[in-house]
N, CA and C atoms as an extended XYZ file, in Angstrom:
399
Properties=species:S:1:pos:R:3:atomname:S:1:resname:S:1:resid:I:1 pbc="F F F"
N         0.884       -1.267        0.021 N   UNK     1
C        -0.003        0.015        0.019 CA  UNK     1
C         0.834        1.204        0.029 C   UNK     1
N         0.483        2.310       -0.745 N   UNK     2
C         1.197        3.556       -0.761 CA  UNK     2
C         0.196        4.590       -0.600 C   UNK     2
N         0.518        5.556        0.334 N   UNK     3
C        -0.306        6.705        0.595 CA  UNK     3
C         0.595        7.949        0.795 C   UNK     3
N         0.030        9.086        0.682 N   UNK     4
C         0.701       10.285        0.976 CA  UNK     4
C        -0.283       11.401        1.309 C   UNK     4
N         0.099       12.441        2.059 N   UNK     5
C        -0.748       13.533        2.283 CA  UNK     5
C        -0.482       14.532        1.127 C   UNK     5
N        -1.595       14.793        0.417 N   UNK     6
C        -1.427       15.592       -0.825 CA  UNK     6
C        -1.460       17.087       -0.501 C   UNK     6
N        -2.449       17.501        0.331 N   UNK     7
C        -2.736       18.918        0.547 CA  UNK     7
C        -3.054       19.036        2.068 C   UNK     7
N        -2.879       20.313        2.528 N   UNK     8
C        -3.311       20.737        3.856 CA  UNK     8
C        -4.202       21.937        3.628 C   UNK     8
N        -5.350       21.968        4.146 N   UNK     9
C        -6.212       23.151        4.104 CA  UNK     9
C        -5.793       24.267        5.003 C   UNK     9
N        -5.675       25.392        4.575 N   UNK    10
C        -5.304       26.572        5.371 CA  UNK    10
C        -6.429       27.610        5.248 C   UNK    10
N        -7.046       27.780        6.411 N   UNK    11
C        -8.186       28.745        6.422 CA  UNK    11
C        -7.634       30.227        6.283 C   UNK    11
N        -8.206       30.940        5.391 N   UNK    12
C        -7.756       32.320        5.056 CA  UNK    12
C        -8.959       33.256        5.067 C   UNK    12
N        -8.685       34.539        5.184 N   UNK    13
C        -9.711       35.564        5.173 CA  UNK    13
C       -10.097       35.899        3.684 C   UNK    13
N        -9.104       35.825        2.834 N   UNK    14
C        -9.331       36.359        1.462 CA  UNK    14
C        -8.288       35.508        0.539 C   UNK    14
N        -8.781       35.004       -0.515 N   UNK    15
C        -7.871       34.248       -1.427 CA  UNK    15
C        -6.792       35.119       -1.953 C   UNK    15
N        -7.136       36.314       -2.481 N   UNK    16
C        -6.109       37.104       -3.216 CA  UNK    16
C        -4.996       37.678       -2.217 C   UNK    16
N        -5.403       38.058       -1.011 N   UNK    17
C        -4.374       38.507       -0.073 CA  UNK    17
C        -3.467       37.348        0.338 C   UNK    17
N        -3.983       36.152        0.460 N   UNK    18
C        -3.203       34.960        0.834 CA  UNK    18
C        -2.271       34.602       -0.283 C   UNK    18
N        -2.764       34.634       -1.492 N   UNK    19
C        -1.979       34.363       -2.676 CA  UNK    19
C        -0.872       35.309       -2.782 C   UNK    19
N        -1.096       36.595       -2.548 N   UNK    20
C        -0.041       37.646       -2.682 CA  UNK    20
C         1.035       37.349       -1.650 C   UNK    20
N         0.652       37.057       -0.367 N   UNK    21
C         1.607       36.841        0.683 CA  UNK    21
C         2.484       35.567        0.282 C   UNK    21
N         1.830       34.459        0.037 N   UNK    22
C         2.631       33.240       -0.168 CA  UNK    22
C         3.514       33.337       -1.446 C   UNK    22
N         2.995       34.008       -2.495 N   UNK    23
C         3.830       34.082       -3.731 CA  UNK    23
C         4.852       35.117       -3.676 C   UNK    23
N         4.495       36.250       -3.110 N   UNK    24
C         5.474       37.433       -3.109 CA  UNK    24
C         6.448       37.289       -1.934 C   UNK    24
N         6.061       36.867       -0.762 N   UNK    25
C         6.961       36.887        0.399 CA  UNK    25
C         7.634       35.449        0.497 C   UNK    25
N         7.013       34.467        0.246 N   UNK    26
C         7.584       33.068        0.517 CA  UNK    26
C         7.991       32.331       -0.838 C   UNK    26
N         7.716       32.914       -1.920 N   UNK    27
C         8.055       32.403       -3.232 CA  UNK    27
C         7.310       31.134       -3.579 C   UNK    27
N         6.138       30.965       -3.065 N   UNK    28
C         5.339       29.804       -3.430 CA  UNK    28
C         4.883       30.049       -4.849 C   UNK    28
N         4.408       28.980       -5.467 N   UNK    29
C         3.859       29.030       -6.804 CA  UNK    29
C         2.408       28.571       -6.788 C   UNK    29
N         1.656       29.167       -7.761 N   UNK    30
C         0.241       28.729       -7.858 CA  UNK    30
C         0.187       27.455       -8.667 C   UNK    30
N        -0.340       26.476       -8.133 N   UNK    31
C        -0.512       25.205       -8.841 CA  UNK    31
C        -1.846       25.160       -9.549 C   UNK    31
N        -2.825       25.712       -8.889 N   UNK    32
C        -4.171       25.754       -9.452 CA  UNK    32
C        -4.968       26.815       -8.833 C   UNK    32
N        -5.790       27.514       -9.551 N   UNK    33
C        -6.768       28.546       -9.083 CA  UNK    33
C        -7.952       28.464       -9.970 C   UNK    33
N        -8.951       27.670       -9.543 N   UNK    34
C       -10.168       27.393      -10.270 CA  UNK    34
C       -11.376       27.958       -9.529 C   UNK    34
N       -12.208       28.733      -10.189 N   UNK    35
C       -13.369       29.294       -9.665 CA  UNK    35
C       -14.392       28.197       -9.614 C   UNK    35
N       -14.935       27.928       -8.466 N   UNK    36
C       -16.023       26.846       -8.245 CA  UNK    36
C       -17.458       27.431       -8.246 C   UNK    36
N       -17.534       28.621       -7.640 N   UNK    37
C       -18.819       29.319       -7.746 CA  UNK    37
C       -18.536       30.789       -7.454 C   UNK    37
N       -19.596       31.505       -7.163 N   UNK    38
C       -19.346       32.978       -7.042 CA  UNK    38
C       -18.503       33.354       -5.871 C   UNK    38
N       -18.397       32.486       -4.844 N   UNK    39
C       -17.611       32.803       -3.695 CA  UNK    39
C       -16.482       31.823       -3.317 C   UNK    39
N       -16.435       30.710       -4.019 N   UNK    40
C       -15.521       29.673       -3.601 CA  UNK    40
C       -14.582       29.309       -4.807 C   UNK    40
N       -13.229       29.232       -4.417 N   UNK    41
C       -12.225       28.801       -5.418 CA  UNK    41
C       -11.479       27.634       -4.926 C   UNK    41
N       -10.826       26.900       -5.852 N   UNK    42
C        -9.947       25.796       -5.511 CA  UNK    42
C        -8.576       26.274       -5.809 C   UNK    42
N        -7.919       26.710       -4.720 N   UNK    43
C        -6.530       27.332       -4.839 CA  UNK    43
C        -5.527       26.463       -4.222 C   UNK    43
N        -4.495       26.098       -4.983 N   UNK    44
C        -3.450       25.189       -4.462 CA  UNK    44
C        -2.122       25.934       -4.637 C   UNK    44
N        -1.400       26.070       -3.550 N   UNK    45
C        -0.036       26.764       -3.608 CA  UNK    45
C         0.975       25.739       -3.119 C   UNK    45
N         2.177       25.892       -3.652 N   UNK    46
C         3.297       25.046       -3.184 CA  UNK    46
C         4.604       25.771       -3.147 C   UNK    46
N         5.495       25.425       -2.246 N   UNK    47
C         6.834       26.042       -2.289 CA  UNK    47
C         7.441       25.774       -3.680 C   UNK    47
N         8.163       26.756       -4.190 N   UNK    48
C         8.936       26.562       -5.436 CA  UNK    48
C         9.751       25.342       -5.409 C   UNK    48
N         9.658       24.485       -6.477 N   UNK    49
C        10.526       23.290       -6.586 CA  UNK    49
C        10.015       22.131       -5.752 C   UNK    49
N         8.969       22.296       -4.971 N   UNK    50
C         8.492       21.182       -4.109 CA  UNK    50
C         7.678       20.162       -4.959 C   UNK    50
N         7.887       18.932       -4.589 N   UNK    51
C         6.973       17.836       -5.132 CA  UNK    51
C         6.106       17.194       -4.026 C   UNK    51
N         6.174       17.759       -2.851 N   UNK    52
C         5.479       17.177       -1.740 CA  UNK    52
C         4.102       17.843       -1.482 C   UNK    52
N         3.732       17.831       -0.283 N   UNK    53
C         2.485       18.348        0.154 CA  UNK    53
C         2.323       19.832       -0.230 C   UNK    53
N         1.096       20.249       -0.519 N   UNK    54
C         0.845       21.595       -0.956 CA  UNK    54
C        -0.222       22.176       -0.044 C   UNK    54
N        -0.550       23.470       -0.135 N   UNK    55
C        -1.623       24.089        0.631 CA  UNK    55
C        -2.826       24.366       -0.277 C   UNK    55
N        -3.966       24.071        0.261 N   UNK    56
C        -5.232       24.448       -0.323 CA  UNK    56
C        -5.729       25.599        0.478 C   UNK    56
N        -5.915       26.778       -0.188 N   UNK    57
C        -6.500       27.940        0.580 CA  UNK    57
C        -8.043       27.716        0.713 C   UNK    57
N        -8.479       27.797        1.897 N   UNK    58
C        -9.892       27.623        2.221 CA  UNK    58
C       -10.421       28.895        2.847 C   UNK    58
N       -11.252       29.607        1.992 N   UNK    59
C       -11.664       30.914        2.530 CA  UNK    59
C       -12.791       30.655        3.685 C   UNK    59
N       -12.563       31.226        4.835 N   UNK    60
C       -13.553       31.180        5.873 CA  UNK    60
C       -14.882       31.662        5.431 C   UNK    60
N       -15.959       30.891        5.650 N   UNK    61
C       -17.255       31.377        5.146 CA  UNK    61
C       -18.321       31.432        6.258 C   UNK    61
N       -17.882       31.208        7.483 N   UNK    62
C       -18.802       31.423        8.598 CA  UNK    62
C       -18.048       31.915        9.858 C   UNK    62
N       -18.736       32.315       10.856 N   UNK    63
C       -18.016       32.854       12.003 CA  UNK    63
C       -17.137       31.861       12.656 C   UNK    63
N       -17.513       30.621       12.798 N   UNK    64
C       -16.636       29.634       13.428 CA  UNK    64
C       -15.294       29.409       12.644 C   UNK    64
N       -15.407       29.421       11.310 N   UNK    65
C       -14.176       29.310       10.559 CA  UNK    65
C       -13.365       30.534       10.554 C   UNK    65
N       -14.016       31.756       10.621 N   UNK    66
C       -13.274       33.047       10.719 CA  UNK    66
C       -12.542       33.024       12.012 C   UNK    66
N       -13.067       32.559       13.079 N   UNK    67
C       -12.446       32.532       14.438 CA  UNK    67
C       -11.200       31.623       14.423 C   UNK    67
N       -11.159       30.703       13.546 N   UNK    68
C        -9.917       29.840       13.412 CA  UNK    68
C        -8.831       30.352       12.548 C   UNK    68
N        -9.108       31.313       11.707 N   UNK    69
C        -8.106       31.860       10.855 CA  UNK    69
C        -6.955       32.398       11.653 C   UNK    69
N        -5.736       31.909       11.301 N   UNK    70
C        -4.519       32.232       12.060 CA  UNK    70
C        -4.267       31.504       13.261 C   UNK    70
N        -5.110       30.589       13.621 N   UNK    71
C        -4.868       29.831       14.903 CA  UNK    71
C        -5.527       28.489       14.737 C   UNK    71
N        -5.174       27.772       13.703 N   UNK    72
C        -5.709       26.441       13.486 CA  UNK    72
C        -5.252       25.372       14.470 C   UNK    72
N        -4.103       25.675       15.175 N   UNK    73
C        -3.516       24.726       16.080 CA  UNK    73
C        -3.309       25.183       17.531 C   UNK    73
N        -4.154       26.165       17.920 N   UNK    74
C        -4.149       26.610       19.252 CA  UNK    74
C        -2.850       27.259       19.694 C   UNK    74
N        -2.154       27.892       18.751 N   UNK    75
C        -0.948       28.660       19.070 CA  UNK    75
C         0.291       27.900       18.895 C   UNK    75
N         0.262       26.642       18.526 N   UNK    76
C         1.348       25.792       18.212 CA  UNK    76
C         1.920       26.057       16.756 C   UNK    76
N         3.162       25.615       16.494 N   UNK    77
C         3.653       25.636       15.147 CA  UNK    77
C         2.737       24.749       14.285 C   UNK    77
N         2.327       25.229       13.167 N   UNK    78
C         1.373       24.529       12.355 CA  UNK    78
C         2.057       23.904       11.146 C   UNK    78
N         2.893       24.638       10.428 N   UNK    79
C         3.477       24.161        9.187 CA  UNK    79
C         4.975       24.259        9.288 C   UNK    79
N         5.626       23.375        8.439 N   UNK    80
C         7.072       23.317        8.537 CA  UNK    80
C         7.591       23.490        7.087 C   UNK    80
N         8.415       24.495        6.890 N   UNK    81
C         8.890       24.892        5.559 CA  UNK    81
C        10.388       24.526        5.532 C   UNK    81
N        10.719       23.479        4.824 N   UNK    82
C        12.151       23.081        4.678 CA  UNK    82
C        12.802       23.868        3.590 C   UNK    82
N        14.025       24.147        3.867 N   UNK    83
C        14.871       24.918        2.842 CA  UNK    83
C        16.304       24.311        2.665 C   UNK    83
N        16.835       24.487        1.572 N   UNK    84
C        18.272       24.054        1.295 CA  UNK    84
C        19.239       25.074        1.714 C   UNK    84
N        18.820       26.252        2.081 N   UNK    85
C        19.760       27.341        2.495 CA  UNK    85
C        19.022       28.263        3.483 C   UNK    85
N        19.141       27.961        4.803 N   UNK    86
C        18.405       28.646        5.842 CA  UNK    86
C        18.667       30.147        5.851 C   UNK    86
N        19.952       30.453        5.789 N   UNK    87
C        20.341       31.917        5.931 CA  UNK    87
C        19.960       32.721        4.765 C   UNK    87
N        19.856       32.183        3.516 N   UNK    88
C        19.422       32.853        2.313 CA  UNK    88
C        17.956       33.190        2.517 C   UNK    88
N        17.171       32.122        2.896 N   UNK    89
C        15.743       32.427        3.068 CA  UNK    89
C        15.432       33.238        4.253 C   UNK    89
N        16.069       33.116        5.331 N   UNK    90
C        15.790       33.861        6.539 CA  UNK    90
C        16.094       35.319        6.239 C   UNK    90
N        17.214       35.690        5.587 N   UNK    91
C        17.509       37.079        5.243 CA  UNK    91
C        16.494       37.613        4.272 C   UNK    91
N        16.038       36.812        3.273 N   UNK    92
C        15.060       37.297        2.295 CA  UNK    92
C        13.666       37.570        3.024 C   UNK    92
N        13.333       36.669        3.949 N   UNK    93
C        12.079       36.853        4.676 CA  UNK    93
C        12.174       38.114        5.537 C   UNK    93
N        13.230       38.311        6.266 N   UNK    94
C        13.405       39.563        7.108 CA  UNK    94
C        13.372       40.787        6.240 C   UNK    94
N        13.921       40.766        5.072 N   UNK    95
C        13.826       41.921        4.114 CA  UNK    95
C        12.422       42.191        3.677 C   UNK    95
N        11.572       41.143        3.668 N   UNK    96
C        10.223       41.290        3.225 CA  UNK    96
C         9.248       41.459        4.423 C   UNK    96
N         9.855       41.728        5.520 N   UNK    97
C         9.141       42.041        6.801 CA  UNK    97
C         8.343       40.921        7.348 C   UNK    97
N         8.762       39.686        7.113 N   UNK    98
C         8.186       38.521        7.738 CA  UNK    98
C         8.558       38.633        9.299 C   UNK    98
N         7.597       38.369       10.130 N   UNK    99
C         7.800       38.480       11.533 CA  UNK    99
C         8.316       37.119       12.085 C   UNK    99
N         9.543       37.131       12.529 N   UNK   100
C        10.053       35.953       13.234 CA  UNK   100
C         9.849       36.090       14.714 C   UNK   100
N         9.172       35.109       15.309 N   UNK   101
C         8.869       35.199       16.724 CA  UNK   101
C         9.827       34.381       17.576 C   UNK   101
N        10.673       33.516       16.905 N   UNK   102
C        11.758       32.789       17.597 CA  UNK   102
C        12.965       32.882       16.721 C   UNK   102
N        14.039       33.317       17.260 N   UNK   103
C        15.243       33.532       16.568 CA  UNK   103
C        15.899       32.207       16.039 C   UNK   103
N        16.703       32.140       15.086 N   UNK   104
C        17.351       30.923       14.614 CA  UNK   104
C        18.117       30.270       15.751 C   UNK   104
N        17.974       28.936       15.791 N   UNK   105
C        18.755       28.027       16.679 CA  UNK   105
C        19.211       26.869       15.898 C   UNK   105
N        20.344       26.250       16.350 N   UNK   106
C        20.751       24.980       15.840 CA  UNK   106
C        20.286       23.882       16.780 C   UNK   106
N        19.497       23.010       16.201 N   UNK   107
C        18.980       21.875       16.853 CA  UNK   107
C        19.567       20.644       16.330 C   UNK   107
N        19.431       19.510       17.030 N   UNK   108
C        19.988       18.242       16.414 CA  UNK   108
C        19.481       17.914       15.059 C   UNK   108
N        18.303       18.378       14.755 N   UNK   109
C        17.673       18.032       13.392 CA  UNK   109
C        17.923       19.144       12.352 C   UNK   109
N        18.548       20.312       12.721 N   UNK   110
C        18.887       21.346       11.766 CA  UNK   110
C        18.774       22.686       12.360 C   UNK   110
N        18.861       23.725       11.484 N   UNK   111
C        18.772       25.114       11.864 CA  UNK   111
C        17.236       25.467       11.765 C   UNK   111
N        16.683       26.123       12.792 N   UNK   112
C        15.273       26.363       12.718 CA  UNK   112
C        14.947       27.763       13.378 C   UNK   112
N        13.952       28.454       12.819 N   UNK   113
C        13.384       29.661       13.436 CA  UNK   113
C        11.907       29.602       13.167 C   UNK   113
N        11.090       30.289       14.021 N   UNK   114
C         9.677       30.340       13.943 CA  UNK   114
C         9.212       31.662       13.439 C   UNK   114
N         8.368       31.629       12.363 N   UNK   115
C         7.813       32.888       11.820 CA  UNK   115
C         6.327       32.803       11.687 C   UNK   115
N         5.672       34.010       11.562 N   UNK   116
C         4.194       34.046       11.403 CA  UNK   116
C         3.924       34.366        9.938 C   UNK   116
N         2.774       33.752        9.474 N   UNK   117
C         2.272       34.173        8.167 CA  UNK   117
C         1.416       35.386        8.337 C   UNK   117
N         0.661       35.776        7.310 N   UNK   118
C        -0.072       37.018        7.333 CA  UNK   118
C        -1.196       36.981        8.344 C   UNK   118
N        -1.644       35.763        8.751 N   UNK   119
C        -2.818       35.607        9.646 CA  UNK   119
C        -2.346       35.306       11.086 C   UNK   119
N        -1.064       34.995       11.218 N   UNK   120
C        -0.539       34.647       12.568 CA  UNK   120
C        -0.331       33.211       12.718 C   UNK   120
N        -0.540       32.323       11.709 N   UNK   121
C        -0.164       30.955       11.845 CA  UNK   121
C         1.291       30.791       11.977 C   UNK   121
N         1.731       29.901       12.889 N   UNK   122
C         3.169       29.757       13.148 CA  UNK   122
C         3.728       28.659       12.237 C   UNK   122
N         4.945       28.974       11.691 N   UNK   123
C         5.638       28.151       10.766 CA  UNK   123
C         7.082       27.990       11.340 C   UNK   123
N         7.684       26.833       11.145 N   UNK   124
C         9.072       26.605       11.311 CA  UNK   124
C         9.715       26.680        9.977 C   UNK   124
N        10.739       27.512        9.881 N   UNK   125
C        11.672       27.538        8.727 CA  UNK   125
C        12.829       26.645        9.113 C   UNK   125
N        13.094       25.504        8.430 N   UNK   126
C        14.093       24.610        8.796 CA  UNK   126
C        14.978       24.165        7.675 C   UNK   126
N        16.320       24.226        7.958 N   UNK   127
C        17.268       23.586        7.034 CA  UNK   127
C        17.645       22.337        7.797 C   UNK   127
N        17.138       21.140        7.327 N   UNK   128
C        17.480       19.909        8.018 CA  UNK   128
C        18.906       19.469        7.742 C   UNK   128
N        19.466       18.684        8.809 N   UNK   129
C        20.814       18.161        8.643 CA  UNK   129
C        20.664       16.763        7.981 C   UNK   129
N        21.578       16.428        7.246 N   UNK   130
C        21.611       15.080        6.640 CA  UNK   130
C        20.323       14.652        5.997 C   UNK   130
N        19.642       15.623        5.382 N   UNK   131
C        18.394       15.172        4.626 CA  UNK   131
C        18.290       16.032        3.421 C   UNK   131
N        18.075       15.417        2.298 N   UNK   132
C        17.835       16.075        1.056 CA  UNK   132
C        16.391       16.547        1.073 C   UNK   132
N        16.197       17.782        0.419 N   UNK   133
C        14.792       18.275        0.332 CA  UNK   133
C        14.505       18.451       -1.116 C   UNK   133
């Protein structure tokens, strides 16, 4: 048997502002952007060069979903962005005013720092040791 996680739904306030943040600040690419109806789109984004899991932007459409925007994991790190050059990406993100809430540290698994996306979701930026990405 073979399985894999294909997508993770990320609750957002607005498709276009989320697309702008992820493509302009994190260099993600749009895999698909299909209009499903007047208010719903199927938007898939992925880090440039990635062949793994991608994000599906899910626009919050009721008060309960809106309340979860930016805090889908109760304040814990939610997503993990691997890089082949931590310092390149960290510097680029700082120049683009990405808010890092934990400074870079070297851990047994690699160099890591925690940043917030436009809604406040927490991400780890990680350059893993001994692992190809």
